[in-house]
Backbone as JSON Lines, residues from 0, in Angstrom:
{"i":0,"aa":"M","n":[0.81,-1.11,0.26],"ca":[0.27,-0.05,-0.06],"c":[0.98,1.44,-0.26]}
{"i":1,"aa":"A","n":[1.77,1.06,0.32],"ca":[2.86,2.72,0.83],"c":[3.14,2.35,-0.7]}
{"i":2,"aa":"K","n":[3.66,1.62,-1.57],"ca":[4.1,2.11,-2.89],"c":[2.98,2.85,-3.33]}
{"i":3,"aa":"F","n":[1.82,2.21,-3.56],"ca":[1.16,3.01,-4.37],"c":[0.51,4.42,-3.55]}
{"i":4,"aa":"Q","n":[0.54,4.4,-2.45],"ca":[-0.02,5.69,-1.82],"c":[1.07,6.94,-2.07]}
{"i":5,"aa":"T","n":[2.35,5.89,-2.1],"ca":[3.77,6.91,-2.52],"c":[3.25,7.76,-4.29]}
{"i":6,"aa":"A","n":[2.8,6.59,-4.92],"ca":[2.66,7.06,-6.29],"c":[1.05,7.98,-6.65]}
{"i":7,"aa":"G","n":[0.35,7.94,-5.58],"ca":[-0.96,8.66,-5.74],"c":[-2.2,8.27,-6.59]}
{"i":8,"aa":"I","n":[-2.03,6.39,-5.82],"ca":[-2.83,5.53,-6.38],"c":[-4.03,5.03,-5.0]}
{"i":9,"aa":"Q","n":[-5.16,5.12,-5.69],"ca":[-5.72,4.73,-4.74],"c":[-6.7,2.99,-5.34]}
{"i":10,"aa":"P","n":[-5.78,1.76,-4.48],"ca":[-6.38,0.78,-4.91],"c":[-7.82,0.48,-4.71]}
{"i":11,"aa":"F","n":[-8.33,-0.45,-5.07],"ca":[-9.52,-1.02,-4.55],"c":[-10.15,-2.17,-5.48]}
{"i":12,"aa":"G","n":[-10.94,-3.12,-5.04],"ca":[-11.27,-4.04,-5.57],"c":[-12.8,-4.34,-6.35]}
{"i":13,"aa":"V","n":[-13.17,-5.0,-7.31],"ca":[-14.2,-5.33,-7.67],"c":[-14.81,-6.89,-7.33]}
{"i":14,"aa":"N","n":[-16.13,-6.81,-7.07],"ca":[-16.4,-8.34,-6.91],"c":[-17.67,-8.58,-7.11]}
{"i":15,"aa":"P","n":[-17.94,-9.55,-7.69],"ca":[-20.07,-9.84,-7.66],"c":[-20.48,-10.31,-6.36]}
{"i":16,"aa":"A","n":[-19.71,-10.08,-5.79],"ca":[-20.59,-10.82,-4.59],"c":[-21.48,-9.41,-3.74]}
{"i":17,"aa":"G","n":[-22.02,-9.43,-3.46],"ca":[-23.43,-8.5,-2.41],"c":[-22.79,-7.76,-1.44]}
{"i":18,"aa":"V","n":[-23.0,-6.48,-1.06],"ca":[-22.24,-5.53,0.21],"c":[-22.05,-6.38,1.4]}
{"i":19,"aa":"E","n":[-23.34,-6.92,1.71],"ca":[-23.1,-7.93,2.93],"c":[-22.02,-8.65,3.37]}
{"i":20,"aa":"A","n":[-22.05,-9.48,2.44],"ca":[-21.33,-10.39,1.95],"c":[-19.64,-9.84,1.84]}
{"i":21,"aa":"H","n":[-19.26,-8.7,1.53],"ca":[-18.06,-8.06,1.37],"c":[-17.65,-7.81,2.32]}
{"i":22,"aa":"A","n":[-18.49,-7.12,3.42],"ca":[-18.16,-6.99,4.75],"c":[-17.19,-8.04,5.61]}
{"i":23,"aa":"S","n":[-17.73,-9.16,5.63],"ca":[-17.12,-10.51,6.29],"c":[-16.06,-10.71,5.49]}
{"i":24,"aa":"Y","n":[-16.22,-10.54,4.07],"ca":[-14.95,-10.99,3.38],"c":[-13.7,-10.17,3.91]}
{"i":25,"aa":"V","n":[-14.22,-8.61,3.28],"ca":[-13.1,-8.1,4.02],"c":[-12.53,-8.2,5.27]}
{"i":26,"aa":"A","n":[-13.01,-8.2,6.09],"ca":[-12.71,-8.45,8.01],"c":[-12.02,-9.62,7.87]}
{"i":27,"aa":"K","n":[-12.31,-10.86,7.12],"ca":[-11.83,-11.95,7.1],"c":[-10.2,-11.97,6.75]}
{"i":28,"aa":"L","n":[-10.43,-11.16,5.57],"ca":[-8.75,-11.43,4.9],"c":[-7.95,-9.82,5.04]}
{"i":29,"aa":"R","n":[-8.59,-8.87,6.13],"ca":[-8.03,-7.28,6.35],"c":[-7.68,-6.59,5.43]}
{"i":30,"aa":"F","n":[-8.21,-6.47,4.71],"ca":[-8.03,-5.91,3.46],"c":[-8.27,-3.99,3.35]}
{"i":31,"aa":"N","n":[-7.1,-3.81,3.04],"ca":[-6.76,-2.37,3.3],"c":[-7.32,-1.25,2.8]}
{"i":32,"aa":"F","n":[-7.89,-1.71,1.47],"ca":[-8.6,-0.81,0.75],"c":[-10.01,-1.18,0.22]}
{"i":33,"aa":"P","n":[-10.77,0.06,-0.46],"ca":[-12.15,-0.43,-0.66],"c":[-12.35,-1.63,-1.28]}
{"i":34,"aa":"L","n":[-13.73,-2.62,-1.48],"ca":[-14.16,-3.69,-2.41],"c":[-15.6,-3.12,-3.01]}
{"i":35,"aa":"L","n":[-15.66,-2.67,-4.03],"ca":[-16.86,-2.57,-4.55],"c":[-17.44,-3.89,-4.81]}
{"i":36,"aa":"S","n":[-18.86,-3.67,-5.18],"ca":[-20.04,-4.81,-5.42],"c":[-20.39,-4.48,-6.92]}
{"i":37,"aa":"D","n":[-20.52,-5.2,-7.57],"ca":[-20.81,-5.58,-8.86],"c":[-21.71,-6.44,-9.19]}
{"i":38,"aa":"P","n":[-22.95,-6.69,-8.78],"ca":[-23.66,-7.83,-8.69],"c":[-24.2,-8.36,-10.19]}
{"i":39,"aa":"D","n":[-24.26,-7.39,-10.99],"ca":[-24.46,-7.81,-12.21],"c":[-23.36,-7.66,-13.2]}
{"i":40,"aa":"R","n":[-22.37,-7.34,-12.54],"ca":[-21.37,-7.99,-13.23],"c":[-20.89,-7.01,-14.71]}
{"i":41,"aa":"A","n":[-21.49,-5.32,-14.39],"ca":[-21.3,-4.56,-15.42],"c":[-20.43,-3.68,-15.35]}
{"i":42,"aa":"I","n":[-19.44,-3.52,-14.27],"ca":[-17.91,-3.19,-14.33],"c":[-16.94,-4.04,-15.11]}
{"i":43,"aa":"A","n":[-17.29,-5.59,-14.55],"ca":[-16.56,-6.72,-14.99],"c":[-16.69,-6.45,-16.39]}
{"i":44,"aa":"R","n":[-17.97,-6.18,-17.05],"ca":[-18.14,-6.74,-18.14],"c":[-17.35,-5.13,-19.1]}
{"i":45,"aa":"A","n":[-17.18,-3.75,-18.12],"ca":[-17.07,-2.82,-19.29],"c":[-15.34,-2.78,-19.3]}
{"i":46,"aa":"Y","n":[-14.97,-3.76,-18.04],"ca":[-13.15,-3.75,-18.38],"c":[-12.95,-4.83,-18.79]}
{"i":47,"aa":"H","n":[-13.76,-5.53,-19.52],"ca":[-13.55,-6.86,-20.18],"c":[-12.65,-8.04,-19.04]}
{"i":48,"aa":"A","n":[-13.51,-8.0,-17.92],"ca":[-12.83,-9.25,-17.19],"c":[-13.77,-10.25,-17.01]}
{"i":49,"aa":"L","n":[-14.73,-10.41,-17.45],"ca":[-15.26,-11.74,-17.47],"c":[-15.02,-12.66,-18.31]}
{"i":50,"aa":"K","n":[-14.93,-13.74,-17.64],"ca":[-14.49,-15.26,-18.22],"c":[-15.39,-15.64,-19.55]}
{"i":51,"aa":"D","n":[-15.3,-16.75,-20.38],"ca":[-16.1,-16.78,-21.24],"c":[-17.46,-17.08,-21.23]}
{"i":52,"aa":"D","n":[-17.59,-17.88,-20.03],"ca":[-19.04,-18.29,-19.43],"c":[-19.95,-17.21,-19.04]}
{"i":53,"aa":"G","n":[-19.34,-16.2,-19.3],"ca":[-20.46,-15.09,-18.83],"c":[-20.28,-14.31,-17.22]}
{"i":54,"aa":"K","n":[-19.63,-15.36,-16.35],"ca":[-20.25,-15.09,-15.19],"c":[-19.12,-14.57,-14.5]}
{"i":55,"aa":"G","n":[-17.66,-15.65,-14.9],"ca":[-16.77,-16.09,-14.1],"c":[-16.17,-14.45,-14.06]}
{"i":56,"aa":"I","n":[-15.1,-14.37,-13.05],"ca":[-14.31,-12.71,-13.39],"c":[-12.82,-13.46,-13.67]}
{"i":57,"aa":"Q","n":[-12.43,-12.77,-14.4],"ca":[-11.33,-12.9,-14.72],"c":[-10.13,-11.79,-13.95]}
{"i":58,"aa":"R","n":[-9.16,-12.24,-12.93],"ca":[-8.77,-10.88,-12.21],"c":[-7.43,-10.34,-12.92]}
{"i":59,"aa":"S","n":[-8.51,-9.24,-12.71],"ca":[-7.3,-8.34,-13.89],"c":[-6.99,-6.82,-13.34]}
{"i":60,"aa":"V","n":[-5.9,-6.16,-13.7],"ca":[-5.65,-5.3,-12.76],"c":[-5.56,-3.72,-13.79]}
{"i":61,"aa":"Y","n":[-6.2,-2.29,-13.03],"ca":[-6.43,-1.36,-14.36],"c":[-6.03,-0.51,-13.56]}
{"i":62,"aa":"V","n":[-5.27,0.44,-14.23],"ca":[-5.02,1.63,-13.29],"c":[-5.55,2.86,-14.6]}
{"i":63,"aa":"V","n":[-6.54,3.45,-13.93],"ca":[-7.3,4.75,-14.55],"c":[-6.94,5.91,-14.03]}
{"i":64,"aa":"Q","n":[-6.26,7.26,-14.78],"ca":[-5.88,8.25,-14.44],"c":[-7.44,9.17,-13.9]}
{"i":65,"aa":"R","n":[-6.76,9.92,-13.34],"ca":[-8.11,11.22,-12.92],"c":[-8.76,11.3,-13.95]}
{"i":66,"aa":"D","n":[-8.21,11.47,-15.61],"ca":[-9.26,11.94,-16.51],"c":[-9.7,10.7,-17.15]}
{"i":67,"aa":"G","n":[-10.29,9.55,-16.32],"ca":[-10.51,8.45,-17.36],"c":[-9.31,8.04,-18.2]}
{"i":68,"aa":"T","n":[-8.43,8.08,-18.43],"ca":[-7.34,7.78,-19.55],"c":[-7.01,6.33,-18.64]}
{"i":69,"aa":"V","n":[-6.74,4.96,-19.7],"ca":[-6.49,3.76,-18.74],"c":[-4.82,3.27,-18.86]}
{"i":70,"aa":"A","n":[-4.41,3.61,-17.81],"ca":[-2.81,3.84,-18.17],"c":[-1.95,2.57,-17.53]}
{"i":71,"aa":"F","n":[-2.65,1.43,-17.43],"ca":[-2.16,0.3,-17.11],"c":[-3.28,-0.89,-16.81]}
{"i":72,"aa":"A","n":[-3.2,-1.82,-17.87],"ca":[-4.19,-2.69,-18.04],"c":[-3.52,-4.37,-18.33]}
{"i":73,"aa":"Q","n":[-3.79,-5.22,-17.48],"ca":[-2.95,-6.63,-17.36],"c":[-3.9,-7.74,-16.32]}
{"i":74,"aa":"R","n":[-4.12,-8.94,-17.29],"ca":[-4.88,-9.57,-16.42],"c":[-3.7,-10.22,-15.47]}
{"i":75,"aa":"G","n":[-4.41,-11.09,-14.36],"ca":[-3.68,-11.62,-13.48],"c":[-3.21,-10.84,-12.43]}
{"i":76,"aa":"T","n":[-2.04,-11.04,-11.55],"ca":[-1.53,-10.47,-10.92],"c":[-0.42,-9.98,-10.67]}
{"i":77,"aa":"P","n":[-0.28,-8.83,-11.49],"ca":[1.59,-8.51,-12.18],"c":[1.65,-7.78,-10.63]}
{"i":78,"aa":"E","n":[3.33,-7.16,-10.68],"ca":[4.11,-6.91,-9.52],"c":[3.67,-5.23,-9.4]}
{"i":79,"aa":"V","n":[3.67,-5.06,-8.38],"ca":[3.32,-3.8,-7.6],"c":[4.23,-2.66,-8.41]}
{"i":80,"aa":"D","n":[5.38,-2.89,-8.3],"ca":[6.31,-1.87,-8.91],"c":[5.77,-2.06,-10.72]}
{"i":81,"aa":"E","n":[5.54,-2.95,-11.05],"ca":[5.39,-2.77,-12.69],"c":[3.78,-1.73,-12.73]}
{"i":82,"aa":"I","n":[3.07,-2.25,-11.92],"ca":[1.82,-1.31,-11.95],"c":[1.94,0.24,-11.32]}
{"i":83,"aa":"V","n":[2.86,0.84,-10.67],"ca":[3.29,1.98,-9.94],"c":[3.94,2.37,-11.1]}
{"i":84,"aa":"R","n":[4.74,1.48,-12.23],"ca":[5.82,2.44,-12.86],"c":[4.74,3.05,-14.17]}
{"i":85,"aa":"H","n":[3.9,2.01,-14.66],"ca":[3.0,2.24,-15.68],"c":[1.86,3.57,-14.9]}
{"i":86,"aa":"A","n":[1.6,3.55,-13.98],"ca":[0.88,4.81,-13.57],"c":[1.13,6.23,-13.04]}
{"i":87,"aa":"S","n":[2.47,6.18,-13.31],"ca":[3.65,7.14,-12.98],"c":[3.65,8.39,-14.45]}
């Protein structure tokens, strides 16, 4: 989180589970970033993160600049340094 904060990046997660399910999930895993609910998968669809079945989510990382420009996009779990480097 320190590297993200230094780079001026506010990470957050997006997941199709409901808000109530998120509360226990966030507490259990001790997330230190917001987790947004996307039950109809509209965000996942917009960012091309849906699997071929249209329901599963492909883990993806996007860095969106304040002006809406996508500065970084990658499937999977890229290294933090790689994310930060592209966002600067």
